[in-house]
C-alpha positions as CSV (number, residue, x, y, z in Angstrom):
1,X,-5.7,27.6,0.9
2,X,-8.4,25.0,0.2
3,X,-7.3,21.4,0.3
4,X,-10.4,19.9,-1.4
5,X,-9.0,19.8,-5.0
6,X,-6.9,17.1,-6.5
7,X,-3.2,18.1,-6.5
8,X,-0.3,15.8,-7.3
9,X,2.1,16.4,-4.4
10,X,5.8,15.7,-4.5
11,X,5.4,12.9,-2.0
12,X,3.1,11.2,-4.5
13,X,5.7,11.8,-7.2
14,X,8.4,10.3,-5.0
15,X,6.3,7.1,-4.8
16,X,6.9,6.7,-8.6
17,X,10.6,5.9,-7.7
18,X,9.3,2.6,-6.2
19,X,7.7,1.8,-9.6
20,X,10.9,2.6,-11.5
21,X,13.0,0.6,-9.0
22,X,10.6,-2.4,-9.5
23,X,10.6,-2.3,-13.3
24,X,13.6,-4.6,-13.8
25,X,12.2,-7.4,-11.7
26,X,8.7,-6.9,-13.1
27,X,9.8,-7.0,-16.7
28,X,11.8,-10.2,-16.0
29,X,8.8,-11.7,-14.3
30,X,6.4,-10.8,-17.1
31,X,8.9,-12.2,-19.7
32,X,9.1,-15.5,-17.8
33,X,5.3,-15.7,-17.4
34,X,4.9,-14.9,-21.1
35,X,7.0,-17.8,-22.3
36,X,4.3,-20.5,-21.9
37,X,1.7,-18.3,-23.7
38,X,4.2,-17.7,-26.5
39,X,5.2,-21.3,-26.8
40,X,1.8,-22.9,-26.8
41,X,-0.5,-20.0,-27.8
42,X,1.7,-17.8,-30.0
43,X,0.7,-14.7,-27.9
44,X,2.6,-11.6,-28.8
45,X,4.9,-10.3,-26.1
46,X,3.7,-6.6,-26.2
47,X,0.1,-7.8,-26.3
48,X,0.8,-9.7,-23.1
49,X,2.5,-6.7,-21.4
50,X,-0.3,-4.5,-22.6
51,X,-2.9,-6.8,-21.0
52,X,-1.1,-6.4,-17.6
53,X,-1.1,-2.7,-18.0
54,X,-4.8,-2.8,-18.8
55,X,-5.3,-4.5,-15.4
56,X,-3.6,-1.5,-13.7
57,X,-6.4,0.7,-15.2
58,X,-9.2,-1.7,-14.3
59,X,-7.9,-1.8,-10.7
60,X,-8.7,1.9,-10.2
61,X,-12.3,1.3,-11.1
62,X,-14.6,2.1,-8.2
63,X,-16.6,-1.1,-8.7
64,X,-13.5,-3.3,-8.9
65,X,-12.2,-1.7,-5.7
66,X,-15.5,-2.3,-3.9
67,X,-15.9,-5.9,-4.9
68,X,-12.3,-7.1,-5.5
69,X,-9.8,-5.0,-3.8
70,X,-11.7,-5.0,-0.5
71,X,-11.5,-8.7,-0.5
72,X,-7.8,-8.7,-1.2
73,X,-7.0,-6.4,1.7
74,X,-9.4,-8.2,4.1
75,X,-11.9,-5.3,4.4
76,X,-15.7,-5.6,4.6
77,X,-18.7,-3.3,4.4
78,X,-19.6,-1.5,7.6
79,X,-22.3,-2.9,9.8
80,X,-25.5,-0.8,10.3
81,X,-24.1,0.8,13.5
82,X,-20.6,1.4,12.0
83,X,-22.2,2.8,8.8
84,X,-24.2,5.3,10.9
85,X,-21.1,6.5,12.8
86,X,-18.9,6.7,9.7
87,X,-21.6,8.4,7.6
88,X,-22.1,11.2,10.2
89,X,-18.4,12.0,10.4
90,X,-17.9,11.5,6.6
91,X,-20.7,13.8,5.5
92,X,-19.4,16.6,7.6
93,X,-16.2,16.6,5.6
94,X,-17.8,16.3,2.3
95,X,-20.4,19.0,2.9
96,X,-17.8,21.5,4.2
97,X,-15.6,20.9,1.2
98,X,-18.3,20.4,-1.5
99,X,-17.1,16.9,-2.4
100,X,-19.2,14.1,-4.0
101,X,-20.2,11.2,-1.7
102,X,-20.2,8.7,-4.6
103,X,-16.5,9.1,-5.4
104,X,-15.4,7.1,-2.4
105,X,-16.1,3.8,-0.7
106,X,-15.9,3.4,3.1
107,X,-14.9,0.0,4.4
108,X,-13.9,-1.6,7.7
109,X,-11.1,-3.9,8.7
110,X,-11.3,-6.0,11.8
111,X,-8.4,-4.9,14.1
112,X,-7.7,-4.1,17.7
113,X,-5.5,-1.2,16.6
114,X,-6.6,2.5,16.1
115,X,-5.9,2.5,12.4
116,X,-7.1,3.7,9.0
117,X,-5.7,3.8,5.5
118,X,-6.5,4.9,2.0
119,X,-6.2,2.4,-0.8
120,X,-6.5,2.6,-4.6
121,X,-8.3,5.7,-5.8
122,X,-11.5,5.4,-3.9
123,X,-11.2,3.2,-0.8
124,X,-11.1,4.6,2.8
125,X,-10.6,1.8,5.3
126,X,-11.1,2.3,9.0
127,X,-10.4,-0.3,11.7
128,X,-13.3,-1.6,13.8
129,X,-11.4,-0.5,17.0
130,X,-11.1,3.1,15.7
131,X,-14.8,3.3,15.0
132,X,-15.7,1.9,18.4
133,X,-13.1,4.0,20.3
134,X,-12.9,7.4,18.7
135,X,-15.6,10.1,19.1
136,X,-17.3,11.7,16.2
137,X,-14.9,14.7,16.1
138,X,-11.8,12.5,16.2
139,X,-13.3,10.1,13.6
140,X,-13.9,13.1,11.3
141,X,-10.2,14.1,11.7
142,X,-9.0,10.6,10.8
143,X,-11.3,10.4,7.7
144,X,-10.2,13.8,6.6
145,X,-6.6,12.6,6.8
146,X,-7.4,9.5,4.6
147,X,-9.4,11.6,2.2
148,X,-6.3,13.9,1.9
149,X,-4.3,10.9,0.7
150,X,-6.7,10.5,-2.2
151,X,-6.8,14.2,-3.0
152,X,-3.0,14.3,-3.0
153,X,-2.9,11.2,-5.3
154,X,-0.7,9.4,-2.7
155,X,-2.4,6.1,-3.2
156,X,-1.8,5.8,-7.0
157,X,1.8,4.8,-7.0
158,X,1.3,2.6,-4.0
159,X,-1.5,0.7,-5.6
160,X,0.5,0.2,-8.8
161,X,3.5,-0.9,-6.9
162,X,1.6,-3.5,-4.9
163,X,0.0,-4.8,-8.1
164,X,3.4,-5.1,-9.7
165,X,4.8,-7.0,-6.7
166,X,2.1,-9.8,-7.0
167,X,3.5,-11.6,-10.1
168,X,7.1,-11.2,-8.8
169,X,6.2,-12.8,-5.5
170,X,4.3,-15.6,-7.3
171,X,7.4,-16.3,-9.6
172,X,9.7,-16.2,-6.6
173,X,7.6,-18.8,-4.8
174,X,7.6,-21.0,-7.9
175,X,11.4,-20.6,-8.1
176,X,11.9,-21.6,-4.5
177,X,9.7,-24.6,-4.9
178,X,11.6,-25.7,-8.1
179,X,14.9,-25.2,-6.2
180,X,13.7,-27.6,-3.5
181,X,12.6,-30.1,-6.1
182,X,16.0,-29.8,-7.9
183,X,17.9,-30.3,-4.6
184,X,15.8,-33.3,-3.6
185,X,16.1,-34.9,-7.1
186,X,19.9,-34.3,-7.1
187,X,20.4,-36.0,-3.7
188,X,18.2,-39.0,-4.5
189,X,18.9,-39.8,-8.1
190,X,22.0,-38.0,-9.4
191,X,24.5,-38.4,-6.5
192,X,26.3,-41.3,-8.2
193,X,26.5,-39.6,-11.6
194,X,28.9,-36.6,-11.2
195,X,27.7,-34.7,-14.3
196,X,24.0,-34.9,-13.3
197,X,24.9,-34.1,-9.7
198,X,26.8,-31.0,-10.7
199,X,24.0,-30.0,-13.1
200,X,21.4,-30.4,-10.4
201,X,23.3,-28.3,-7.9
202,X,23.8,-25.6,-10.6
203,X,20.1,-25.5,-11.3
204,X,19.2,-25.3,-7.6
205,X,21.8,-22.6,-7.0
206,X,20.6,-20.6,-10.1
207,X,17.0,-20.7,-9.0
208,X,18.0,-19.7,-5.4
209,X,20.0,-16.7,-6.6
210,X,17.4,-15.6,-9.2
211,X,14.6,-15.7,-6.6
212,X,16.8,-13.9,-4.1
213,X,17.6,-11.1,-6.6
214,X,14.0,-10.7,-7.5
215,X,13.1,-10.3,-3.8
216,X,16.0,-7.9,-3.3
217,X,14.5,-5.7,-6.0
218,X,11.2,-5.9,-4.2
219,X,12.8,-4.9,-1.0
220,X,14.5,-1.9,-2.7
221,X,11.1,-0.8,-4.1
222,X,9.5,-1.3,-0.7
223,X,12.2,0.9,0.9
224,X,11.6,3.7,-1.6
225,X,7.8,3.4,-1.3
226,X,7.9,3.5,2.5
227,X,10.1,6.7,2.4
228,X,7.5,8.3,0.1
229,X,4.7,7.1,2.4
230,X,6.3,8.7,5.4
231,X,6.5,12.0,3.6
232,X,2.9,11.7,2.4
233,X,1.7,11.3,6.0
234,X,2.8,14.8,6.8
235,X,1.2,16.2,3.6
236,X,-2.1,14.4,4.4
237,X,-2.0,15.9,8.0
238,X,-1.6,19.4,6.7
239,X,-4.2,18.9,4.0
240,X,-6.7,17.6,6.6
241,X,-6.1,20.9,8.5
242,X,-6.8,22.8,5.2
243,X,-10.0,20.8,4.9
244,X,-11.0,22.2,8.3
245,X,-10.4,19.1,10.5
246,X,-6.8,19.6,11.8
247,X,-7.8,20.0,15.4
248,X,-9.9,16.8,15.3
249,X,-7.1,14.9,13.7
250,X,-4.6,16.2,16.2
251,X,-6.9,14.9,19.0
252,X,-7.1,11.5,17.3
253,X,-3.3,11.3,16.9
254,X,-2.8,12.1,20.5
255,X,-5.2,9.2,21.4
256,X,-2.9,6.9,19.4
257,X,0.3,7.9,21.2
258,X,-0.1,5.4,24.0
259,X,-0.8,2.6,21.5
260,X,2.4,3.3,19.6
261,X,4.6,3.5,22.6
262,X,4.3,-0.3,22.9
263,X,5.8,-0.7,19.4
264,X,9.5,-0.8,19.4
265,X,11.3,1.4,16.8
266,X,14.7,1.1,18.4
267,X,16.5,-0.5,15.5
268,X,17.6,1.5,12.5
269,X,16.2,-1.3,10.3
270,X,12.7,-0.9,11.8
271,X,12.8,2.9,11.3
272,X,14.1,2.6,7.8
273,X,11.3,0.2,6.6
274,X,8.5,1.9,8.6
275,X,5.7,3.1,6.4
276,X,4.6,5.8,8.9
277,X,6.7,8.4,10.8
278,X,6.7,8.2,14.6
279,X,3.3,9.4,15.9
280,X,4.8,11.9,18.3
281,X,6.6,13.6,15.5
282,X,3.4,13.8,13.5
283,X,1.6,15.3,16.5
284,X,4.4,17.9,17.0
285,X,4.4,18.9,13.3
286,X,0.7,19.1,13.0
287,X,0.4,21.1,16.3
288,X,3.1,23.6,15.0
289,X,1.2,23.9,11.6
290,X,-2.1,24.6,13.3
291,X,-0.4,27.3,15.5
292,X,1.0,28.9,12.5
293,X,-2.3,28.9,10.5
294,X,-4.8,30.1,13.1
295,X,-7.7,32.1,11.6
296,X,-6.9,35.8,11.9
């Protein structure tokens, strides 16, 4: 079965649960942010919400991802040497699967880790260490895996979720700052007036609880999103094999085993919130898949 066509996989569908879980906090945040625009500019609520949804669509534009999203995630354009290495490995995948080169943007992030990730609908980001360390074959396997995330539409829900979290985080920080101001003002100016003292403590407590509940909602959405992300890793591994680069990916994953061994996953908390499954488990599953799908 060919893996080159777009196909909405169930792990991508599972990522939508994070968006649904985030909706209450997002709608509350948008309503609060809308109030100044309504009070001083008479902006319609649904027009305001629609403008935010329009930003979701713009975010998936290839040009926006190249010039805006790359900056937000700290990625850069490859150097001449990096571009030559990436282009050689990348074109092998595209030629073998009859895919357009212009659909995707290759970028680099400075990191000492062997890492790569897909972002938005077009970005494929590789760490500088991975480019310097991996051979052409292994690099092709890694790129095929990240391309598989795009072909499986795994990055759509993740990108929307991250975009929804931004205003929630901003409002939460504002709430925490106002809480600190309310506490300071209460201690300095309202201690001798019981009514003002009680009111100040109430406002500070309300802002603290409201901010905490918003971030609890974000944590729930992150938990669901990471569960979907772990499932999508297995799907992307299998699709990379369907693209013809399973052996190369398996070699790259085995190269990363020693690196992961230094990272502790002993606690249930760490395993629950991990966005990737254990590397050894991925290696074992991909190896089993390749054994079961050898050319006859």
